[in-house]
ZALO-465038 format. One record per residue: residue in one letter; x, y, z of N, C-alpha, C, O in turn. Coordinates in steps of 0.1 Angstrom, whole numbers. Example, Ala and Ser with C-alpha at 12.3 -4.5 7.8 and 13.67 -1.06 7.14 Angstrom:
BEGIN
GURO  aa     nx     ny     nz    cax    cay    caz     cx     cy     cz     ox     oy     oz
GURO   A    132    -57     78    123    -45     78    132    -33     78    142    -33     85
GURO   S    128    -22     71    137    -11     71    129      0     79    134     11     80
! end
This chain:
BEGIN
GURO  aa     nx     ny     nz    cax    cay    caz     cx     cy     cz     ox     oy     oz
GURO   X     17    240   -139     12    226   -137     -2    225   -143    -11    233   -140
GURO   X     -4    214   -150    -17    212   -157    -28    209   -147    -25    204   -135
GURO   X    -40    210   -151    -52    207   -143    -52    192   -139    -55    188   -128
GURO   X    -48    183   -149    -48    169   -147    -38    165   -136    -40    157   -128
GURO   X    -26    172   -137    -15    169   -128    -19    173   -114    -17    166   -104
GURO   X    -26    185   -113    -30    190    -99    -41    180    -93    -40    177    -82
GURO   X    -50    176   -102    -60    167    -97    -54    154    -92    -59    148    -82
GURO   X    -44    149   -100    -38    136    -96    -31    138    -82    -31    129    -74
GURO   X    -24    149    -80    -18    151    -67    -28    152    -55    -25    146    -45
GURO   X    -39    158    -57    -49    159    -47    -55    145    -45    -58    141    -33
GURO   X    -56    137    -55    -61    124    -54    -52    115    -45    -56    107    -37
GURO   X    -39    118    -47    -29    110    -39    -29    114    -25    -27    106    -16
GURO   X    -32    127    -22    -34    132     -8    -45    124     -1    -44    119     10
GURO   X    -57    123     -8    -68    116     -3    -65    101     -1    -69     96      9
GURO   X    -58     95    -10    -54     81     -9    -46     79      4    -49     69     11
GURO   X    -37     88      7    -28     86     19    -36     88     31    -33     81     41
GURO   X    -45     97     31    -54     99     43    -62     86     46    -63     82     57
GURO   X    -68     81     35    -76     68     36    -67     57     41    -71     50     50
GURO   X    -55     56     36    -46     45     40    -41     48     55    -39     38     62
GURO   X    -39     60     58    -35     63     72    -46     59     82    -42     53     92
GURO   X    -59     62     79    -69     57     88    -71     42     88    -75     36     97
GURO   X    -67     36     76    -68     22     74    -61     14     84    -65      3     89
GURO   X    -49     18     89    -41     11     98    -49      9    111    -50     -2    117
GURO   X    -55     20    116    -63     19    128    -76     11    126    -79      2    134
GURO   X    -83     12    115    -95      5    112    -92    -10    110    -99    -19    115
GURO   X    -81    -13    104    -77    -28    101    -74    -35    115    -77    -46    116
GURO   X    -68    -27    124    -65    -33    137    -78    -38    144    -78    -48    150
GURO   X    -88    -30    142   -101    -33    149   -107    -45    142   -112    -54    148
GURO   X   -107    -45    128   -113    -56    121   -106    -70    123   -112    -80    126
GURO   X    -92    -70    123    -85    -83    124    -85    -87    139    -80    -98    142
GURO   X    -90    -79    148    -91    -84    162   -103    -93    163   -104   -101    173
GURO   X   -112    -92    153   -124   -101    154   -125   -111    142   -132   -121    143
GURO   X   -117   -108    131   -117   -117    120   -103   -121    117    -94   -112    117
GURO   X   -101   -134    114    -87   -138    111    -81   -131     99    -88   -128     89
GURO   X    -69   -126    100    -63   -118     89    -64   -123     75    -68   -116     66
GURO   X    -62   -136     73    -63   -142     59    -77   -141     54    -80   -138     42
GURO   X    -87   -144     63   -101   -143     59   -105   -129     56   -112   -127     46
GURO   X   -100   -119     64   -103   -105     61    -97   -101     48   -103    -93     41
GURO   X    -84   -105     45    -78   -101     32    -87   -106     21    -89    -98     11
GURO   X    -93   -118     22   -101   -123     11   -114   -115     10   -119   -111     -1
GURO   X   -121   -112     22   -133   -105     22   -131    -90     16   -139    -85      9
GURO   X   -120    -85     20   -117    -71     16   -115    -70      1   -121    -61     -6
GURO   X   -108    -79     -5   -105    -79    -19   -118    -82    -27   -121    -76    -37
GURO   X   -126    -92    -22   -139    -95    -28   -148    -82    -28   -154    -79    -38
GURO   X   -149    -76    -16   -157    -64    -15   -152    -53    -24   -160    -45    -30
GURO   X   -139    -51    -25   -133    -40    -33   -136    -43    -48   -140    -34    -55
GURO   X   -135    -56    -52   -138    -59    -66   -153    -57    -70   -156    -51    -80
GURO   X   -162    -60    -60   -176    -58    -63   -179    -43    -64   -187    -39    -73
GURO   X   -173    -35    -55   -176    -21    -56   -171    -15    -69   -178     -7    -76
GURO   X   -159    -19    -74   -153    -14    -86   -161    -18    -98   -163    -10   -108
GURO   X   -166    -30    -98   -175    -35   -110   -188    -27   -110   -193    -24   -121
GURO   X   -194    -24    -98   -206    -16    -98   -203     -2   -104   -211      3   -111
GURO   X   -192      4   -100   -189     17   -105   -186     16   -120   -190     25   -128
GURO   X   -179      6   -124   -176      4   -139   -189      3   -147   -190      9   -157
GURO   X   -199     -5   -142   -212     -6   -149   -219      7   -149   -225     11   -159
GURO   X   -219     14   -137   -226     27   -136   -220     38   -145   -228     45   -152
GURO   X   -207     38   -146   -200     48   -154   -199     44   -169   -195     51   -177
GURO   X   -202     31   -171   -200     25   -184   -185     27   -189   -183     31   -201
GURO   X   -176     24   -180   -162     26   -183   -158     15   -193   -161      4   -192
GURO   X   -150     19   -203   -145     10   -213   -135      0   -207   -127      3   -199
GURO   X   -137    -13   -212   -127    -23   -208   -115    -23   -218   -116    -19   -229
GURO   X   -104    -29   -213    -92    -30   -223    -96    -38   -235   -104    -48   -234
GURO   X    -91    -34   -247    -95    -41   -259    -84    -50   -264    -85    -56   -275
GURO   X    -73    -51   -256    -62    -60   -261    -60    -71   -251    -59    -69   -239
GURO   X    -61    -84   -256    -60    -95   -247    -47    -95   -238    -48   -100   -227
GURO   X    -36    -90   -243    -24    -90   -236    -25    -81   -223    -18    -83   -214
GURO   X    -34    -71   -224    -36    -62   -213    -41    -70   -201    -38    -67   -189
GURO   X    -50    -79   -203    -56    -87   -193    -45    -96   -186    -45    -98   -174
GURO   X    -37   -102   -195    -26   -110   -189    -16   -101   -181    -12   -106   -170
GURO   X    -14    -89   -185     -5    -80   -177    -12    -77   -164     -6    -76   -153
GURO   X    -25    -74   -164    -32    -71   -152    -32    -82   -142    -31    -81   -130
GURO   X    -33    -95   -147    -32   -106   -139    -18   -107   -132    -17   -110   -120
GURO   X     -8   -104   -139      6   -104   -134      7    -93   -123     12    -95   -113
GURO   X      2    -81   -127      3    -70   -117     -5    -72   -105     -1    -67    -94
GURO   X    -16    -80   -106    -24    -83    -94    -16    -91    -84    -18    -90    -72
GURO   X     -6    -99    -88      2   -107    -79      9    -97    -69     10   -100    -57
GURO   X     15    -86    -75     23    -77    -66     14    -66    -60     16    -62    -49
GURO   X      4    -61    -68     -4    -50    -63    -16    -53    -55    -21    -45    -48
GURO   X    -20    -66    -55    -31    -70    -47    -28    -82    -38    -30    -82    -26
GURO   X    -24    -93    -44    -23   -106    -36    -12   -105    -25    -15   -106    -14
GURO   X      1   -103    -29     11   -102    -19      9    -90    -11     11    -90      2
GURO   X      4    -79    -17      2    -67    -10     -8    -68      2     -5    -65     13
GURO   X    -20    -74     -2    -31    -75      8    -28    -86     19    -30    -83     31
GURO   X    -23    -97     15    -21   -108     24     -9   -105     34    -11   -106     46
GURO   X      2   -100     29     13    -96     38      9    -84     47     14    -84     58
GURO   X      1    -75     42     -3    -64     50    -11    -68     63     -7    -65     74
GURO   X    -21    -75     61    -30    -79     72    -23    -89     81    -24    -88     93
GURO   X    -15    -98     76     -8   -107     84      3   -100     92      5   -103    104
GURO   X      9    -90     85     20    -83     92     14    -74    103     19    -73    114
GURO   X      3    -67    100     -3    -57    109     -8    -65    121     -9    -59    132
GURO   X    -13    -77    120    -17    -85    131     -6    -88    141     -9    -92    152
GURO   X      6    -87    137     18    -90    145     27    -78    149     37    -80    156
GURO   X     23    -66    145     30    -54    148     21    -43    151      9    -45    151
GURO   X     26    -31    154     18    -20    157     15    -11    145     22    -13    135
GURO   X      5     -3    146      2      6    135     13     16    132     16     20    121
GURO   X     20     20    143     32     29    141     43     23    133     48     28    123
GURO   X     47     11    137     57      3    130     53      2    115     60      4    106
GURO   X     41     -3    113     36     -6     99     36      6     90     41      6     79
GURO   X     31     17     95     29     29     87     43     35     84     45     40     73
GURO   X     52     34     93     66     40     91     73     31     81     80     36     72
GURO   X     72     18     82     79      9     73     73     11     59     81     10     49
GURO   X     60     14     58     54     16     44     60     29     37     59     30     25
GURO   X     67     37     45     73     49     39     86     45     31     92     54     24
GURO   X     89     32     31    101     28     23     96     26      9    104     23      0
GURO   X     83     27      6     78     24     -8     84     34    -18     88     29    -29
GURO   X     86     47    -15     92     56    -25    106     52    -29    109     52    -41
GURO   X    114     48    -19    127     44    -22    127     30    -29    135     27    -38
GURO   X    118     21    -25    117      8    -31    113     10    -46    119      3    -55
GURO   X    104     19    -49    100     22    -63    112     28    -71    114     24    -82
GURO   X    120     36    -64    132     41    -71    142     30    -74    147     30    -85
GURO   X    144     21    -65    153     10    -67    149      2    -79    157     -1    -88
GURO   X    136     -2    -79    131    -10    -90    131     -3   -103    134     -8   -114
GURO   X    128     10   -103    129     18   -115    143     19   -121    145     19   -133
GURO   X    153     20   -112    167     20   -116    171      6   -122    177      5   -133
GURO   X    167     -4   -115    170    -18   -120    164    -21   -133    170    -28   -142
GURO   X    152    -16   -135    145    -19   -148    147     -8   -158    142     -8   -169
GURO   X    156      1   -155    160     12   -164    149     21   -168    148     26   -179
GURO   X    140     23   -158    129     33   -161    133     47   -156    127     57   -160
GURO   X    144     48   -148    149     61   -144    164     60   -144    170     49   -144
GURO   X    171     71   -145    185     71   -145    191     73   -130    185     80   -122
GURO   X    202     66   -128    208     67   -115    216     80   -112    219     86   -122
GURO   X    218     83    -99    226     95    -96    231     93    -81    225     85    -74
GURO   X    241    100    -77    246     99    -64    235    102    -53    234     96    -43
GURO   X    227    112    -57    216    116    -48    206    104    -46    202    102    -34
GURO   X    203     97    -56    194     86    -55    200     75    -47    193     68    -39
GURO   X    213     72    -49    220     62    -42    220     65    -27    218     56    -19
GURO   X    222     78    -23    222     82     -9    208     80     -4    207     76      8
GURO   X    198     83    -11    184     81     -7    181     66     -3    175     64      7
GURO   X    186     57    -12    184     43     -9    191     39      3    185     32     12
GURO   X    204     43      5    212     39     16    206     44     30    205     36     39
GURO   X    202     57     30    197     63     42    183     56     46    181     53     58
GURO   X    175     54     36    162     48     39    163     33     44    156     28     52
GURO   X    173     26     38    175     12     41    180     11     56    175      3     63
GURO   X    189     20     60    193     20     74    181     23     83    180     17     94
GURO   X    173     33     79    161     36     87    152     24     89    147     22    100
GURO   X    149     17     78    140      5     79    147     -5     88    139    -12     96
GURO   X    160     -8     87    166    -17     95    165    -13    110    164    -22    119
GURO   X    166      0    113    164      5    126    150      1    132    149     -4    143
GURO   X    140      3    123    127      0    127    125    -15    130    118    -19    139
GURO   X    131    -23    121    130    -37    123    138    -42    135    136    -54    139
GURO   X    147    -34    140    155    -38    152    167    -46    148    172    -53    157
GURO   X    171    -45    136    183    -53    132    196    -46    137    198    -34    134
GURO   X    204    -53    144    216    -48    150    220    -55    162    215    -66    165
GURO   X    230    -51    169    235    -58    181    225    -60    192    225    -70    199
GURO   X    215    -51    192    205    -53    203    193    -61    198    182    -61    205
GURO   X    194    -68    187    183    -75    181    177    -85    191    165    -86    193
GURO   X    186    -93    198    181   -103    207    174    -97    219    165   -103    225
GURO   X    177    -84    223    171    -78    234    159    -69    230    151    -64    238
GURO   X    157    -68    217    146    -59    212    133    -67    213    132    -79    215
GURO   X    122    -59    210    109    -65    211    106    -73    198     99    -68    189
GURO   X    113    -85    197    112    -92    185     98    -99    183     96   -106    173
GURO   X     89    -96    192     75   -101    190     69    -94    178     60    -99    172
GURO   X     74    -82    175     69    -75    163     77    -77    150     73    -72    140
GURO   X     89    -84    152     98    -85    140     92    -92    129     93    -87    117
GURO   X     85   -103    131     78   -110    120     68   -102    113     67   -102    101
GURO   X     60    -94    121     50    -85    115     57    -74    107     52    -71     96
GURO   X     68    -69    112     75    -58    105     80    -63     92     79    -56     82
GURO   X     86    -75     91     91    -81     79     80    -83     69     82    -80     57
GURO   X     69    -88     73     57    -90     64     52    -77     58     49    -76     46
GURO   X     52    -66     67     48    -53     62     58    -48     52     55    -42     42
GURO   X     71    -51     54     81    -46     45     80    -54     31     81    -47     21
GURO   X     77    -67     32     74    -74     19     63    -68     12     63    -66      0
GURO   X     52    -64     19     41    -58     13     45    -44      7     40    -42     -4
GURO   X     53    -37     14     57    -24      8     65    -25     -4     63    -18    -14
GURO   X     75    -35     -4     83    -37    -16     75    -42    -28     77    -39    -39
GURO   X     65    -51    -25     56    -56    -35     48    -45    -42     47    -45    -54
GURO   X     43    -36    -34     35    -25    -39     44    -15    -47     40    -10    -57
GURO   X     56    -13    -42     66     -4    -49     69    -10    -63     69     -3    -73
GURO   X     71    -23    -64     74    -30    -77     62    -28    -86     63    -26    -98
GURO   X     50    -30    -80     37    -28    -88     36    -15    -94     32    -13   -106
GURO   X     39     -4    -86     38      9    -91     47     11   -104     43     18   -113
GURO   X     59      6   -103     69      7   -114     65      0   -127     64      5   -138
GURO   X     61    -13   -125     59    -22   -137     45    -19   -143     43    -22   -155
GURO   X     36    -13   -135     23    -11   -141     21      3   -147     10      5   -153
GURO   X     30     12   -146     29     26   -150     25     27   -165     15     34   -168
GURO   X     31     19   -174     28     21   -188     14     16   -191      7     22   -199
GURO   X     10      5   -186     -4      0   -188    -14      9   -182    -25     12   -188
GURO   X    -11     14   -170    -21     23   -164    -23     36   -172    -34     41   -172
GURO   X    -13     40   -180    -14     52   -188    -24     51   -199    -30     61   -204
GURO   X    -27     38   -203    -36     37   -215    -49     29   -211    -56     26   -220
GURO   X    -51     27   -199    -63     19   -194    -72     28   -186    -67     36   -178
GURO   X    -85     26   -187    -95     33   -178    -92     30   -164    -91     18   -160
GURO   X    -91     40   -155    -87     37   -141    -98     29   -133    -94     21   -124
GURO   X   -111     30   -137   -121     23   -130   -122      8   -134   -121      0   -126
GURO   X   -123      6   -147   -124     -8   -152   -111    -15   -150   -111    -27   -147
GURO   X   -100     -8   -151    -87    -14   -149    -85    -19   -135    -80    -30   -132
GURO   X    -89    -10   -125    -89    -14   -111    -98    -26   -108    -94    -35   -100
GURO   X   -109    -26   -115   -119    -37   -112   -113    -51   -117   -114    -61   -110
GURO   X   -107    -50   -129   -100    -62   -134    -89    -67   -125    -87    -78   -122
GURO   X    -80    -57   -122    -69    -60   -113    -74    -66   -100    -68    -76    -96
GURO   X    -84    -61    -94    -89    -66    -81    -95    -80    -83    -94    -88    -74
GURO   X   -101    -82    -94   -108    -95    -97    -97   -106    -97    -99   -117    -92
GURO   X    -86   -103   -104    -75   -113   -105    -69   -115    -91    -65   -126    -87
GURO   X    -70   -104    -83    -65   -105    -69    -74   -114    -61    -69   -122    -52
GURO   X    -87   -114    -63    -96   -123    -56    -92   -138    -58    -91   -145    -49
GURO   X    -88   -141    -70    -84   -155    -73    -72   -159    -66    -71   -170    -60
GURO   X    -62   -150    -65    -50   -153    -57    -52   -154    -42    -47   -163    -36
GURO   X    -59   -144    -37    -61   -143    -22    -70   -155    -17    -68   -159     -6
GURO   X    -78   -160    -26    -87   -171    -22    -79   -183    -18    -84   -192    -10
GURO   X    -67   -185    -23    -59   -196    -20    -56   -197     -5    -55   -208      1
GURO   X    -55   -185      2    -52   -185     16    -63   -180     25    -64   -183     37
GURO   X    -73   -174     18    -83   -167     26    -97   -173     25   -106   -170     33
GURO   X   -100   -181     14   -113   -186     12   -118   -195     23   -129   -193     29
GURO   X   -110   -205     27   -114   -215     37   -116   -208     51   -127   -210     57
GURO   X   -107   -199     56   -110   -193     69   -122   -183     68   -129   -181     78
GURO   X   -124   -178     56   -136   -168     54   -149   -176     56   -159   -171     61
GURO   X   -149   -188     50   -161   -197     51   -164   -201     66   -175   -203     70
GURO   X   -153   -203     73   -154   -207     87   -158   -197     97   -160   -200    109
GURO   X   -159   -184     93   -162   -173    102   -176   -175    107   -185   -178    100
GURO   X   -178   -172    120   -191   -171    126   -195   -157    125   -193   -148    134
GURO   X   -202   -153    114   -205   -139    111   -214   -133    121   -213   -121    123
GURO   X   -223   -141    127   -232   -135    137   -225   -131    150   -230   -122    157
GURO   X   -213   -136    152   -205   -133    164   -197   -120    162   -191   -115    172
GURO   X   -195   -115    150   -187   -103    148   -195    -91    152   -206    -89    147
GURO   X   -189    -82    160   -197    -70    165   -200    -61    153   -193    -60    144
GURO   X   -212    -54    154   -216    -45    144   -206    -34    141   -204    -30    129
GURO   X   -199    -29    151   -189    -19    149   -177    -24    140   -172    -16    132
GURO   X   -174    -36    141   -164    -42    133   -168    -42    118   -160    -39    109
GURO   X   -181    -45    115   -186    -45    102   -186    -31     96   -184    -29     84
GURO   X   -189    -21    105   -188     -7    100   -174     -3     95   -173      3     85
GURO   X   -164     -7    103   -150     -4     99   -147    -12     87   -139     -8     78
GURO   X   -152    -24     86   -149    -33     75   -154    -27     62   -148    -27     52
GURO   X   -167    -21     63   -173    -15     51   -165     -2     47   -163      0     35
GURO   X   -160      5     57   -152     17     54   -139     13     46   -135     19     36
GURO   X   -133      2     51   -120     -3     44   -123     -7     30   -115     -4     21
GURO   X   -134    -14     28   -137    -19     14   -140     -8      5   -135     -8     -6
GURO   X   -148      2      9   -151     13      1   -140     24     -1   -137     28    -12
GURO   X   -134     27     10   -124     38     10   -110     33      7   -105     35     -5
GURO   X   -102     27     16    -88     23     13    -87     12      4    -75      8      0
GURO   X    -98      6     -1    -96     -4    -11   -101      0    -25    -93      4    -34
GURO   X   -114      1    -27   -120      4    -40   -116     18    -45   -110     20    -55
GURO   X   -119     28    -36   -116     42    -40   -101     45    -41    -97     52    -50
GURO   X    -93     39    -31    -79     42    -32    -72     36    -44    -64     42    -50
GURO   X    -76     24    -47    -70     17    -59    -73     25    -72    -65     27    -81
GURO   X    -86     30    -72    -91     37    -84    -83     51    -85    -79     55    -96
GURO   X    -81     58    -74    -74     70    -74    -60     69    -77    -54     77    -84
GURO   X    -53     58    -72    -39     56    -75    -38     53    -90    -28     58    -96
GURO   X    -47     45    -95    -47     42   -109    -48     54   -118    -41     56   -128
GURO   X    -57     63   -114    -59     76   -121    -46     84   -120    -42     90   -130
GURO   X    -40     85   -108    -28     93   -107    -17     88   -115     -9     96   -121
GURO   X    -15     75   -117     -5     69   -125     -6     73   -140      4     72   -147
GURO   X    -18     77   -144    -20     81   -158    -14     95   -160    -11     99   -172
GURO   X    -11    103   -150     -7    117   -151      6    120   -145     12    130   -149
GURO   X     11    112   -135     24    115   -129     32    103   -128     27     92   -130
GURO   X     45    105   -126     54     93   -125     52     84   -113     47     89   -103
GURO   X     56     72   -115     54     62   -104     61     66    -91     57     64    -80
GURO   X     73     72    -93     81     77    -81     74     88    -74     75     89    -62
GURO   X     66     96    -81     58    107    -75     47    101    -67     44    105    -56
GURO   X     40     91    -73     29     84    -66     34     78    -53     28     80    -43
GURO   X     45     72    -54     51     65    -42     55     76    -31     54     73    -19
GURO   X     60     87    -36     64     97    -26     54    102    -16     57    105     -5
GURO   X     41    101    -20     30    106    -12     28     96      0     20    100      9
GURO   X     34     85      0     33     75     11     37     81     24     31     77     35
GURO   X     46     91     24     51     97     37     40    103     45     42    106     57
GURO   X     28    106     39     17    112     46     10    102     55      4    106     65
GURO   X     12     89     52      5     79     60      8     78     75     -1     78     83
GURO   X     21     79     79     24     78     93     19     89    101     16     87    113
GURO   X     17    101     95     12    112    103     -2    109    108     -5    112    120
GURO   X    -10    103    100    -24     99    104    -24     86    113    -30     86    123
GURO   X    -16     76    108    -16     63    115    -10     64    129    -16     58    138
GURO   X      1     70    130      8     71    143     -1     79    153     -2     76    165
GURO   X     -7     90    148    -16     98    156    -27     90    162    -30     91    174
GURO   X    -34     82    153    -45     74    158    -40     63    167    -46     60    177
GURO   X    -28     57    164    -23     46    172    -20     51    186    -22     44    196
GURO   X    -14     63    187    -11     69    200    -23     73    208    -24     70    220
GURO   X    -32     81    202    -43     87    209    -55     77    211    -62     78    221
GURO   X    -57     67    202    -68     58    204    -64     44    209    -70     39    218
GURO   X    -53     38    203    -49     25    207    -39     25    218    -36     14    224
GURO   X    -34     36    222    -24     37    233    -11     32    230     -3     29    239
GURO   X     -7     31    217      6     27    213     17     37    216     14     49    215
GURO   X     29     33    220     40     42    223     52     38    215     60     30    221
GURO   X     55     43    203     67     39    196     79     42    203     80     53    209
GURO   X     89     33    203    102     36    210    111     45    203    108     49    191
GURO   X    122     48    209    132     58    203    138     52    190    139     60    181
GURO   X    141     39    190    146     33    177    137     35    166    141     37    154
GURO   X    124     34    168    114     36    158    114     50    152    113     52    140
GURO   X    114     60    162    114     74    157    127     77    150    127     85    140
GURO   X    139     71    154    151     74    147    151     68    133    155     74    124
GURO   X    146     55    133    144     49    120    135     57    111    137     58     99
GURO   X    124     62    116    114     70    109    121     82    103    119     86     91
GURO   X    129     89    111    136    101    107    145     98     95    145    106     85
GURO   X    152     87     96    161     83     85    153     80     72    157     84     61
GURO   X    142     73     74    134     70     62    128     82     55    129     83     43
GURO   X    124     92     63    119    104     58    129    112     51    127    119     41
GURO   X    142    112     56    153    119     49    155    112     36    158    119     26
GURO   X    155     99     36    157     92     23    146     95     13    149     97      1
GURO   X    133     96     18    122     99      9    124    113      3    122    116     -8
GURO   X    129    123     12    131    136      7    142    136     -4    141    143    -14
GURO   X    153    129     -2    163    128    -11    159    122    -24    164    125    -35
GURO   X    149    112    -23    145    105    -35    134    112    -43    130    108    -54
GURO   X    129    124    -38    118    131    -45    123    135    -59    134    138    -61
GURO   X    113    136    -68    116    141    -81    120    155    -81    114    163    -74
GURO   X    130    159    -89    134    173    -90    125    180   -100    118    174   -107
GURO   X    126    193   -100    117    201   -109    120    197   -124    111    196   -132
GURO   X    133    194   -127    137    191   -141    131    177   -144    126    175   -156
GURO   X    131    168   -134    125    155   -137    110    155   -139    105    148   -148
GURO   X    103    164   -132     89    165   -134     85    171   -147     74    169   -152
GURO   X     95    179   -153     92    186   -166     93    176   -177     89    179   -188
GURO   X    100    165   -175    103    156   -186     90    149   -191     91    140   -200
! end
């Protein structure tokens, strides 16, 4: 395994730890700030951080006009839908539900890669998709007991699922551009296009916030989210996509629930039900089946 490949894998581990803590931190932030407003502030802060790093590192900008157009398109799936659906979903469900549903990203990425003919199909991949889909449906409460289930979280779960599928699609379609673009400046441009899109739903509520009434601890967690799970995580994901396949990047998502559920249980007092754990087990089995084989990694 090359040094670049190893560094990319460690970068992905750090990204998932940051995202795992993010579920807990975001719950605190959106308890004091409206979700749409926070999505806007988060993306603005992330873009500002990335442009500062770009200027400091003198990172080269893309030299082809079409690359900017592609980054604008990718921002729709990797930033706009991703960020808005995540915070709106998390405000309506638990950190445990959200983090487990996000583990459908690897299989989602596999499905999109197959549909776009970026990867070849196989019985193993088909089984991975089927098992993970059943697991996600379990978590969502879809079935005969739907009417009796805690459907107060269903809307949030669906929004988180849309967020997950949007990010999975982003990983697949952006792979080729990421391979030839600087990860820092590319992330900055991507996030800037995201600001424009998220402003459509978040600018007005962000202006209406009584900033003096927001507790200082909330701003501390907000700053962590902007610097860590936003600016740094996007940059590291972008870097990883230059060296490993999009399906491998997505595979590391399974680390998120380990951190998120632990924090949700120990700090927030959340208690995931049996259906959630059963769904989680099925999703993890699907992720395991969808993992790249040694031969695929060598290609």
